[in-house]
C-alpha positions as CSV (number, residue, x, y, z in Angstrom):
1,X,-22.0,83.5,60.4
2,X,-22.0,79.7,60.2
3,X,-18.8,77.7,60.0
4,X,-18.1,74.3,58.5
5,X,-15.2,72.0,58.1
6,X,-13.6,72.1,54.7
7,X,-13.9,68.5,53.6
8,X,-11.5,66.4,55.7
9,X,-8.9,69.2,56.0
10,X,-9.8,70.1,59.5
11,X,-9.9,73.9,58.3
12,X,-13.0,75.8,59.6
13,X,-14.5,78.1,57.0
14,X,-17.4,80.4,56.8
15,X,-20.5,79.3,55.0
16,X,-20.3,82.5,52.8
17,X,-16.9,83.1,51.1
18,X,-15.7,86.1,49.4
19,X,-15.1,85.6,45.8
20,X,-12.9,88.2,44.0
21,X,-13.8,87.9,40.4
22,X,-15.2,91.4,40.3
23,X,-12.1,93.0,41.8
24,X,-10.2,95.1,39.3
25,X,-11.0,95.9,35.7
26,X,-13.8,93.3,35.2
27,X,-16.0,94.8,38.1
28,X,-14.6,98.4,37.7
29,X,-13.6,98.5,41.3
30,X,-10.8,100.6,42.8
31,X,-8.3,99.5,45.4
32,X,-10.0,101.5,48.1
33,X,-13.4,99.9,47.2
34,X,-11.8,96.5,47.3
35,X,-10.1,97.3,50.7
36,X,-13.5,98.4,52.1
37,X,-15.2,95.2,51.0
38,X,-12.5,93.0,52.4
39,X,-12.7,94.8,55.7
40,X,-16.5,94.5,55.9
41,X,-16.4,90.9,55.0
42,X,-13.8,90.0,57.6
43,X,-15.6,92.1,60.2
44,X,-18.9,90.0,59.4
45,X,-17.0,86.7,60.0
46,X,-16.1,85.8,56.5
47,X,-12.8,84.0,56.6
48,X,-12.4,82.8,53.1
49,X,-11.2,84.8,50.1
50,X,-11.2,83.1,46.8
51,X,-9.5,84.6,43.5
52,X,-7.7,83.4,40.5
53,X,-4.8,84.5,38.4
54,X,-7.0,85.2,35.4
55,X,-9.4,87.5,37.2
56,X,-8.7,91.0,35.5
57,X,-5.3,89.5,34.4
58,X,-3.8,89.3,37.9
59,X,-5.2,92.6,39.2
60,X,-7.6,90.8,41.5
61,X,-4.8,89.1,43.3
62,X,-2.8,92.2,43.6
63,X,-5.7,94.1,45.0
64,X,-6.4,91.3,47.6
65,X,-2.7,91.3,48.6
66,X,-2.8,95.0,49.4
67,X,-6.2,94.7,51.2
68,X,-4.8,91.8,53.3
69,X,-1.5,93.5,54.2
70,X,-0.6,92.8,57.8
71,X,-3.4,90.3,58.4
72,X,-2.6,87.4,56.1
73,X,-3.3,84.8,58.9
74,X,-6.8,85.9,59.3
75,X,-8.1,84.4,56.2
76,X,-8.2,81.0,54.3
77,X,-6.6,82.3,51.1
78,X,-7.4,80.6,47.9
79,X,-6.5,81.1,44.3
80,X,-6.7,79.2,41.0
81,X,-4.6,78.5,37.9
82,X,-5.1,76.8,34.6
83,X,-7.0,79.4,32.4
84,X,-5.1,81.2,29.7
85,X,-2.8,83.9,30.9
86,X,-2.0,85.6,27.5
87,X,-1.4,84.4,24.0
88,X,1.7,82.1,24.9
89,X,0.3,78.6,24.4
90,X,2.1,77.1,27.5
91,X,0.9,79.9,29.8
92,X,-2.2,77.7,30.6
93,X,-3.3,74.3,31.5
94,X,-2.3,71.9,34.2
95,X,1.3,71.0,33.3
96,X,4.1,71.0,35.8
97,X,5.8,73.6,33.6
98,X,3.0,76.1,33.9
99,X,1.7,75.5,37.5
100,X,5.2,76.1,39.1
101,X,5.4,79.4,37.3
102,X,1.8,80.5,37.7
103,X,2.0,79.9,41.5
104,X,5.1,81.9,41.8
105,X,3.3,84.7,39.9
106,X,0.2,84.4,42.2
107,X,2.3,84.4,45.3
108,X,4.2,87.6,44.1
109,X,0.9,89.5,43.2
110,X,-0.7,88.5,46.5
111,X,2.3,89.3,48.5
112,X,2.5,86.1,50.5
113,X,4.7,83.0,50.7
114,X,1.9,80.5,50.5
115,X,-1.8,80.0,49.7
116,X,-4.1,77.8,51.8
117,X,-5.9,76.4,48.8
118,X,-4.6,76.2,45.2
119,X,-7.1,75.2,42.6
120,X,-7.1,73.9,39.0
121,X,-9.4,76.3,37.3
122,X,-10.6,73.8,34.7
123,X,-9.8,70.2,33.9
124,X,-7.0,70.1,31.2
125,X,-7.6,67.2,28.8
126,X,-4.2,67.5,27.3
127,X,-2.4,67.0,30.7
128,X,-2.6,63.7,32.7
129,X,-3.7,63.6,36.2
130,X,-0.4,62.2,37.3
131,X,1.5,65.2,35.9
132,X,-0.8,67.8,37.5
133,X,-1.1,66.0,40.8
134,X,2.6,65.3,41.0
135,X,3.4,69.0,40.5
136,X,0.9,70.2,43.1
137,X,2.2,67.5,45.7
138,X,5.6,68.9,45.2
139,X,4.4,72.6,45.6
140,X,2.7,71.5,48.8
141,X,5.8,69.9,50.1
142,X,7.7,72.9,49.3
143,X,5.5,74.9,51.7
144,X,3.9,77.1,48.8
145,X,0.4,75.6,49.2
146,X,-1.4,74.0,52.1
147,X,-4.1,72.1,50.1
148,X,-5.1,71.7,46.5
149,X,-8.5,71.2,44.8
150,X,-10.3,71.2,41.5
151,X,-12.8,73.6,40.0
152,X,-15.7,72.8,37.6
153,X,-14.6,69.3,37.0
154,X,-17.0,66.8,35.6
155,X,-17.9,64.0,38.1
156,X,-16.1,61.4,36.2
157,X,-12.8,63.5,36.2
158,X,-13.2,64.0,40.0
159,X,-13.3,60.2,40.5
160,X,-10.5,59.6,38.0
161,X,-8.2,62.2,39.8
162,X,-8.9,60.5,43.1
163,X,-8.0,57.1,41.6
164,X,-4.8,58.6,40.1
165,X,-3.6,60.1,43.4
166,X,-4.0,56.7,45.1
167,X,-2.5,54.8,42.3
168,X,0.6,57.0,42.0
169,X,0.9,57.8,45.8
170,X,0.3,61.5,45.3
171,X,-1.6,64.1,47.1
172,X,-5.3,64.4,46.3
173,X,-7.7,67.1,45.5
174,X,-9.5,67.8,48.7
175,X,-12.1,70.5,47.4
176,X,-14.2,71.0,44.3
177,X,-15.5,74.4,43.1
178,X,-18.6,73.9,41.0
179,X,-21.4,76.3,39.6
180,X,-24.6,75.8,41.6
181,X,-27.8,77.7,42.1
182,X,-31.5,77.3,42.3
183,X,-31.6,77.7,38.4
184,X,-28.7,75.4,37.7
185,X,-29.0,72.2,39.7
186,X,-27.4,69.8,37.4
187,X,-24.5,69.0,39.8
188,X,-27.0,67.4,42.2
189,X,-27.1,64.5,39.8
190,X,-23.5,63.3,39.7
191,X,-21.1,65.9,41.0
192,X,-22.2,66.4,44.6
193,X,-22.8,62.7,45.2
194,X,-19.2,62.2,44.1
195,X,-17.8,64.9,46.3
196,X,-19.7,63.5,49.4
197,X,-18.3,59.9,48.6
198,X,-14.7,61.2,48.6
199,X,-15.2,63.7,51.5
200,X,-14.3,66.8,49.4
201,X,-15.1,70.3,50.6
202,X,-17.3,72.2,48.1
203,X,-17.2,75.8,47.4
204,X,-19.9,76.7,45.0
205,X,-19.7,79.7,42.6
206,X,-22.4,81.8,41.0
207,X,-25.2,81.0,43.6
208,X,-27.0,84.0,42.4
209,X,-27.0,82.8,38.8
210,X,-25.1,85.8,37.4
211,X,-27.6,88.1,38.9
212,X,-30.8,86.3,38.0
213,X,-31.4,85.7,41.7
214,X,-30.4,89.0,43.0
215,X,-33.8,90.4,43.0
216,X,-32.9,92.8,40.2
217,X,-34.2,90.6,37.4
218,X,-38.0,90.7,37.4
219,X,-40.8,90.5,34.7
220,X,-41.6,93.9,33.3
221,X,-38.4,95.6,34.4
222,X,-35.4,96.5,32.3
223,X,-32.4,94.3,33.1
224,X,-29.6,96.4,34.1
225,X,-27.3,94.2,36.0
226,X,-23.5,94.4,35.4
227,X,-23.5,91.1,33.8
228,X,-26.1,91.9,31.3
229,X,-23.9,94.7,29.9
230,X,-21.2,92.2,28.7
231,X,-23.2,89.0,28.5
232,X,-26.5,90.2,26.8
233,X,-27.4,86.9,25.4
234,X,-27.7,85.5,28.8
235,X,-30.3,88.0,29.7
236,X,-32.1,88.2,26.3
237,X,-35.8,87.4,27.3
238,X,-36.7,86.5,23.8
239,X,-34.8,83.4,24.0
240,X,-36.6,80.2,25.3
241,X,-34.1,79.4,28.0
242,X,-34.1,82.9,29.4
243,X,-37.9,83.0,29.3
244,X,-37.9,79.8,31.4
245,X,-35.5,81.4,33.8
246,X,-37.6,84.6,34.1
247,X,-40.7,82.5,34.9
248,X,-38.9,80.5,37.6
249,X,-37.6,83.7,39.0
250,X,-41.0,85.1,39.4
251,X,-42.4,82.0,41.0
252,X,-39.3,81.9,43.4
253,X,-40.0,85.6,44.3
254,X,-43.4,84.6,45.5
255,X,-41.9,81.8,47.7
256,X,-39.4,84.4,49.1
257,X,-42.0,86.9,49.8
258,X,-44.1,84.3,51.6
259,X,-41.2,83.2,53.8
260,X,-40.2,86.9,54.6
261,X,-37.0,86.6,52.7
262,X,-35.1,88.5,50.1
263,X,-34.4,86.8,46.8
264,X,-30.7,86.7,47.8
265,X,-31.4,85.1,51.2
266,X,-33.5,82.4,49.4
267,X,-30.8,81.7,46.8
268,X,-27.9,81.5,49.2
269,X,-30.0,79.7,51.8
270,X,-30.8,77.1,49.1
271,X,-27.3,76.3,48.1
272,X,-25.8,76.2,51.6
273,X,-28.7,73.8,52.7
274,X,-27.3,70.9,50.6
275,X,-25.2,68.7,52.8
276,X,-22.5,68.4,50.3
277,X,-21.9,72.2,50.2
278,X,-19.4,73.7,52.4
279,X,-19.7,77.5,51.4
280,X,-21.2,79.6,48.8
281,X,-18.9,82.1,47.0
282,X,-20.4,85.7,46.8
283,X,-19.0,88.1,44.4
284,X,-19.9,91.6,45.4
285,X,-18.8,94.7,43.3
286,X,-19.9,97.2,46.0
287,X,-20.4,97.4,49.8
288,X,-24.1,97.6,49.1
289,X,-24.0,94.3,47.2
290,X,-21.9,92.7,50.1
291,X,-24.3,93.8,52.8
292,X,-27.2,92.3,50.9
293,X,-25.5,89.1,50.6
294,X,-24.2,88.9,54.1
295,X,-27.9,89.3,55.3
296,X,-28.2,85.5,54.2
297,X,-25.2,84.4,56.5
298,X,-27.6,82.9,59.0
299,X,-30.5,82.0,56.6
300,X,-31.8,78.5,57.2
301,X,-34.8,77.5,54.9
302,X,-37.5,75.4,56.2
303,X,-38.4,72.1,54.6
304,X,-41.6,73.6,53.2
305,X,-39.7,76.4,51.5
306,X,-37.1,73.8,50.1
307,X,-40.1,71.6,48.8
308,X,-41.6,74.7,47.1
309,X,-38.3,75.4,45.4
310,X,-38.2,71.9,44.1
311,X,-41.6,72.4,42.6
312,X,-40.3,75.3,40.5
313,X,-37.0,73.9,39.5
314,X,-36.7,70.1,39.9
315,X,-33.7,68.6,41.6
316,X,-30.9,67.9,39.1
317,X,-32.2,70.3,36.5
318,X,-30.3,72.9,34.7
319,X,-32.5,75.7,33.2
320,X,-29.7,76.9,31.0
321,X,-27.7,73.7,30.3
322,X,-25.9,75.4,27.5
323,X,-24.1,77.6,29.9
324,X,-22.6,74.8,31.8
325,X,-18.7,74.8,32.2
326,X,-18.2,71.1,32.9
327,X,-19.5,69.6,29.6
328,X,-17.3,66.7,28.6
329,X,-15.1,67.8,25.5
330,X,-16.6,64.9,23.5
331,X,-20.0,66.8,23.5
332,X,-18.4,70.0,22.2
333,X,-15.9,68.6,19.6
334,X,-17.4,66.3,17.0
335,X,-13.9,64.8,16.2
336,X,-13.9,63.3,19.6
337,X,-17.1,61.3,19.1
338,X,-16.6,60.1,15.4
339,X,-14.3,57.5,14.0
């Protein structure tokens, strides 16, 4: 396992981090299965566990809390808030009112008195940076969080938040958690240069592109990944974007074979090769998935392999731009771009 410094925090983290979105109802995992995955990950040298309050409605946090009982200090524990937690309109977003309550709920579910990294799950356009950063700064001073970061923020919002922290003498985001994979390289254009400029740690999610890069998706095979069951449109190969992805996957499989690597090793080795990336979040549902992903822990891709990947998916290119989560609101809501 490789270890890297998380931004400018001084905290050493493993280059593969355990993402917990599949823990609980979403991934149909039991407590025993979650505990076994956590045990195996820690044994392999993974020292970061990342979850969120919204994952299976808090069940993921509860399962992690039970799995970590008695060894809290062995991990860098991260969670997130901001996505809707129920129908109540104020149980979401980046307001002080919600973040204070949401963190207390997360700490209770996790069974801990603090988290190492508290992240705003999505930029909340209805709340000012000053409001959110002020609340996070106070929570850090109270000892409930050690550091705080953003997740899936557009580049200009990362810059704006850094300016707001300086302008108002508040704590700043020290990490960003964007989506990044061989098939979705758009963040190379603006987000990663900005995180490097401000010295942010970067924890990338979906490095296997929702299973497209797991090795299970190939031409001529029925697609039976867990994601395809509840996101069928993302895997409908009659759609042009998905046909382009499938073509890229076939070409990438040839590169992996030529390098003596699995598709998973190629995919994880690619994202962790970028100098701006601190760690890749892996999200196994089973021990088998975990071991296949841990096999990439020491993978270092040669320049020739990285050049071959660039020839398949050009730098800065998203093969499924419509699936991005950091699109500016003005591109999604016509009322925001018309007088």
